C-alpha positions as CSV (number, residue, x, y, z in Angstrom):
1,M,114.4,89.5,68.4
2,T,116.0,86.1,68.4
3,P,116.1,83.3,71.0
4,D,119.8,84.1,71.5
5,R,119.0,87.7,72.2
6,L,116.2,86.7,74.6
7,R,118.7,84.5,76.5
8,E,121.0,87.5,76.8
9,L,118.3,89.7,78.2
10,A,117.3,86.9,80.6
11,T,120.8,87.0,82.0
12,V,120.8,90.8,82.4
13,V,117.5,91.0,84.2
14,N,117.7,87.8,86.3
15,N,117.1,88.3,90.1
16,W,117.3,84.6,91.2
17,G,118.9,84.4,94.7
18,R,119.0,88.2,95.1
19,W,116.7,88.0,98.1
20,G,117.6,84.5,99.2
21,T,117.0,81.0,97.7
22,D,113.5,80.7,99.3
23,D,112.2,84.1,98.1
24,E,108.8,84.0,96.5
25,R,108.0,87.8,96.3
26,G,110.6,89.0,93.8
27,T,110.9,92.7,93.2
28,L,108.2,93.4,95.8
29,N,111.1,93.1,98.3
30,L,112.1,96.5,97.0
31,I,109.1,98.1,98.6
32,T,110.7,98.9,101.9
33,D,109.2,100.8,104.8
34,A,111.0,103.9,103.4
35,A,109.5,103.3,100.0
36,R,106.0,103.0,101.5
37,A,106.6,106.2,103.5
38,R,107.7,107.9,100.2
39,G,104.4,106.9,98.8
40,A,102.4,108.2,101.8
41,S,104.1,111.6,101.4
42,C,102.6,112.0,98.0
43,V,99.1,112.4,99.5
44,R,98.5,116.2,99.5
45,T,94.9,116.9,98.4
46,G,93.2,113.6,99.4
47,K,91.8,113.0,95.8
48,A,91.1,109.3,95.3
49,F,91.0,107.4,92.0
50,S,89.7,103.9,91.5
51,L,91.7,102.0,88.9
52,A,89.6,98.9,88.7
53,L,87.2,97.7,86.1
54,P,83.7,96.7,87.3
55,L,83.3,93.0,88.1
56,S,80.5,92.1,85.7
57,A,79.5,89.8,82.9
58,A,80.3,92.7,80.5
59,G,84.0,92.4,81.3
60,P,87.0,92.0,78.9
61,Q,86.8,88.2,78.7
62,L,85.5,87.0,75.3
63,G,86.8,83.5,75.3
64,Q,90.2,84.5,73.9
65,T,92.0,82.9,76.9
66,P,90.5,79.5,77.8
67,G,89.2,79.3,81.3
68,R,89.1,83.0,82.0
69,T,85.5,83.9,82.5
70,N,83.8,87.1,83.3
71,P,82.1,87.0,86.8
72,H,78.9,85.0,86.9
73,R,77.0,86.1,90.1
74,W,73.9,84.5,91.4
75,M,71.6,85.0,94.5
76,V,72.0,82.6,97.4
77,S,69.2,84.1,99.4
78,I,66.6,86.9,98.9
79,N,65.0,88.5,101.9
80,E,65.3,85.2,103.7
81,A,64.2,85.0,107.3
82,L,66.6,83.5,109.8
83,P,65.5,80.5,111.7
84,G,63.7,81.5,114.9
85,D,63.6,85.2,114.1
86,R,60.2,86.8,114.4
87,S,61.2,90.5,113.9
88,G,60.8,90.6,110.2
89,L,64.5,90.6,109.4
90,G,65.4,89.5,105.9
91,V,68.9,88.4,104.7
92,N,70.2,88.8,101.1
93,D,73.3,87.0,100.0
94,D,75.0,86.0,96.7
95,A,77.9,84.1,95.2
96,V,80.2,84.4,92.2
97,L,82.1,82.2,89.8
98,M,84.9,83.9,87.9
99,G,88.5,83.7,86.6
100,L,91.0,85.2,89.0
101,Q,92.4,87.1,86.1
102,A,89.0,88.1,84.7
103,A,89.3,91.9,85.2
104,S,91.8,94.2,86.9
105,H,94.4,91.8,88.5
106,W,98.0,91.0,89.3
107,D,99.6,87.9,87.7
108,A,101.3,85.7,90.3
109,L,104.9,84.9,89.7
110,A,103.9,81.3,89.1
111,H,101.6,82.4,86.2
112,V,104.4,81.5,83.7
113,S,107.2,78.9,83.7
114,F,110.1,78.4,81.3
115,R,111.9,75.2,80.6
116,G,110.6,73.6,83.8
117,Q,111.3,76.5,86.2
118,L,109.5,79.3,87.9
119,Y,111.0,82.5,89.4
120,N,114.0,81.9,91.6
121,G,114.6,78.4,90.1
122,F,111.6,76.7,91.8
123,P,110.4,73.7,89.7
124,A,107.5,74.2,87.5
125,S,106.1,71.0,89.0
126,T,105.3,72.9,92.2
127,V,102.2,74.1,90.2
128,T,99.8,71.2,90.4
129,S,96.0,70.6,90.1
130,N,95.8,72.2,93.6
131,G,97.4,75.4,92.3
132,A,100.8,77.2,93.0
133,T,102.5,75.8,96.0
134,R,105.4,78.2,95.2
135,C,105.2,81.9,94.0
136,G,101.3,81.9,94.2
137,I,99.4,85.2,94.6
138,D,99.0,84.4,98.3
139,K,102.8,85.1,98.7
140,V,102.5,88.6,97.5
141,G,101.3,90.3,100.7
142,V,100.7,94.0,101.0
143,V,101.3,96.1,97.9
144,A,101.4,99.8,98.8
145,G,103.9,102.5,97.9
146,R,104.6,105.3,95.5
147,G,102.9,104.9,92.2
148,I,104.1,106.7,89.1
149,L,102.0,107.2,86.0
150,L,104.0,107.0,82.8
151,D,101.5,108.1,80.2
152,V,103.2,106.9,77.1
153,A,100.2,107.7,74.9
154,A,100.0,111.3,76.0
155,A,103.7,111.7,75.8
156,K,103.5,110.7,72.1
157,G,100.5,113.1,71.5
158,A,97.9,110.4,71.3
159,D,94.7,109.5,73.1
160,R,95.5,105.8,72.4
161,L,98.5,104.1,70.9
162,D,97.9,102.0,67.8
163,G,97.4,98.3,68.2
164,G,100.7,96.5,67.9
165,Y,102.8,99.5,69.0
166,A,105.8,98.2,71.0
167,I,106.7,100.5,73.9
168,T,110.5,100.8,74.3
169,G,112.8,102.1,77.0
170,A,113.0,105.4,75.0
171,D,109.2,105.7,75.2
172,L,109.3,105.2,79.0
173,D,112.1,107.9,79.2
174,G,109.9,110.3,77.3
175,A,106.9,109.7,79.6
176,E,109.2,110.1,82.6
177,R,110.4,113.4,81.3
178,Q,106.8,114.5,80.7
179,A,106.0,113.5,84.3
180,G,108.8,115.6,85.6
181,L,110.2,113.1,88.1
182,D,112.5,110.1,88.4
183,V,111.3,106.6,88.8
184,L,113.1,105.3,92.0
185,P,113.8,101.8,93.3
186,G,110.7,100.4,94.9
187,D,108.2,102.5,92.9
188,I,105.2,100.9,91.3
189,V,104.9,102.0,87.6
190,L,101.6,102.3,85.8
191,V,102.0,102.5,82.0
192,R,99.1,104.0,80.1
193,T,98.6,103.0,76.4
194,G,95.0,104.3,76.2
195,Q,93.8,100.8,75.0
196,I,91.2,100.5,77.7
197,R,89.3,103.3,76.1
198,L,88.0,100.8,73.6
199,L,86.5,98.7,76.4
200,K,85.0,101.7,78.0
201,E,83.5,102.9,74.7
202,G,81.7,99.5,74.3
203,R,84.1,98.2,71.7
204,R,84.7,95.0,73.6
205,T,85.7,92.9,70.6
206,E,88.4,95.4,69.6
207,Y,89.9,95.7,73.1
208,P,92.0,92.5,73.6
209,V,94.1,92.3,70.5
210,P,95.9,93.7,68.6
211,C,97.1,95.9,71.4
212,P,99.9,98.3,72.2
213,G,102.1,97.1,75.0
214,L,105.5,96.8,76.5
215,S,108.3,95.4,74.4
216,L,111.3,93.3,75.3
217,A,113.4,96.6,75.2
218,A,111.3,97.9,78.1
219,V,112.1,95.0,80.4
220,E,115.7,96.0,80.9
221,W,114.5,99.6,81.7
222,F,112.4,98.2,84.6
223,R,115.4,96.2,85.8
224,R,117.8,99.2,85.7
225,R,115.3,101.3,87.7
226,D,114.6,98.5,90.2
227,V,110.8,98.9,89.8
228,A,108.8,96.9,92.3
229,A,105.7,96.2,90.0
230,V,104.2,97.3,86.7
231,A,100.6,97.5,85.6
232,T,99.1,98.5,82.3
233,D,95.7,99.4,80.8
234,N,95.5,96.6,78.2
235,Y,94.6,92.9,78.1
236,V,98.0,91.3,77.3
237,F,100.4,93.6,79.2
238,E,103.0,93.2,76.4
239,V,102.6,94.2,72.8
240,Y,100.6,91.9,70.6
241,P,101.2,90.7,68.0
242,Y,104.4,89.5,69.7
243,E,107.8,90.9,68.5
244,A,108.8,87.5,67.1
245,A,106.3,85.0,65.7
246,D,108.0,82.0,67.4
247,L,108.3,83.7,70.8
248,R,105.1,83.6,72.9
249,L,104.7,85.8,75.9
250,P,108.4,86.8,75.9
251,V,107.9,89.8,78.2
252,H,106.0,87.7,80.7
253,R,108.8,85.2,80.7
254,L,111.5,87.8,81.4
255,C,109.4,89.8,84.0
256,L,107.8,86.9,85.9
257,V,110.3,84.1,85.6
258,E,113.6,85.9,85.4
259,M,113.1,89.1,87.3
260,G,110.3,88.2,89.6
261,L,108.4,91.4,88.6
262,L,104.7,91.5,89.5
263,L,102.5,92.3,86.4
264,G,99.1,94.0,86.4
265,E,96.6,94.0,83.5
266,N,93.2,95.6,82.7
267,W,93.7,98.6,84.9
268,D,91.6,101.7,84.2
269,L,94.0,104.6,84.1
270,E,91.8,107.1,82.3
271,A,90.5,109.3,85.2
272,L,93.9,109.3,86.9
273,S,95.7,110.3,83.7
274,A,93.3,113.2,83.1
275,D,93.9,114.5,86.6
276,C,97.7,114.1,86.3
277,A,97.6,116.0,83.0
278,A,95.5,118.8,84.7
279,D,97.6,119.3,87.8
280,R,101.0,118.0,86.4
281,V,101.4,115.7,89.4
282,Y,102.2,112.1,88.3
283,E,103.1,110.6,91.6
284,F,100.7,109.2,94.3
285,L,100.2,106.7,97.0
286,L,99.0,103.5,95.4
287,T,97.4,100.7,97.3
288,A,97.0,97.5,95.3
289,T,97.0,94.4,97.4
290,P,95.5,91.4,95.6
291,E,93.0,89.1,97.2
292,P,95.2,86.4,98.8
293,F,93.7,83.3,97.2
294,T,95.8,80.4,98.5
295,C,97.8,78.9,95.6
296,G,96.3,81.3,93.2
297,L,97.9,82.1,89.8
298,G,96.5,85.6,89.8
299,G,94.6,87.8,92.1
300,P,91.7,90.3,91.5
301,V,92.7,93.8,92.8
302,H,91.0,97.1,93.4
303,P,93.9,99.6,93.0
304,V,93.4,103.0,94.5
305,A,95.5,106.1,93.8
306,L,95.6,108.8,96.4
307,K,97.0,112.3,95.5
């Protein structure tokens, strides 16, 4: 992968102006009412799966990304009586300090800029000390539709892909065949690598990197299918180490800046993948609306899959 090839890919996947010059939602525009109805029609048994990591001090943040901290929660009041109350009522309350991308989250489109521009050509200078005035997480809105699990690890006969494995379009094709369905425009794709097993097994220091993840070759696959959003079960989203030593976060650049594709990280897909393997049903209604932090560069999310 060279800078010239990266520029070619950027031209191929670019969505600037597709939904108007003021658009700040990118491929989420593909989740139409019909796409949401398609997702709702996937609910047949009522089984529900939480895809979120617990919000705790034992989360995936180990200082590898400056400023991203696991949640620090403290008590504001403990069985505190309200002024004037003589009934014996006690109130408990707490507060939290955390990075917005600490655990399971979506990256805002403004999370990455390239050569002074964000998605849709907005100036990178629209991100200030006050946050993202353009393409922030508060512009995302409701995220709900048909979710598709592409279990790349299982399709390759593995519980977990090796660290540094780069997932290609051919790998996604194989997982799609295993699922027995077609990814359609407006679908939300969940890509399982199995990497999060390390975190769940208590191997926190091994979880972040090296990690299997999506390659530059996978980005064009998402563009051809008109996928609305993609989430993975790893820390970086894309493969690490990167495909070229002098290209940092190249998949983020193509997805967020060029395509306007919402990216999710640190999603727990283990229970869902086991159920999909058991009943051979890899589609479901997915609800995954981030907390709408004004001007936020990311948003905590509690995704739920309903089958």
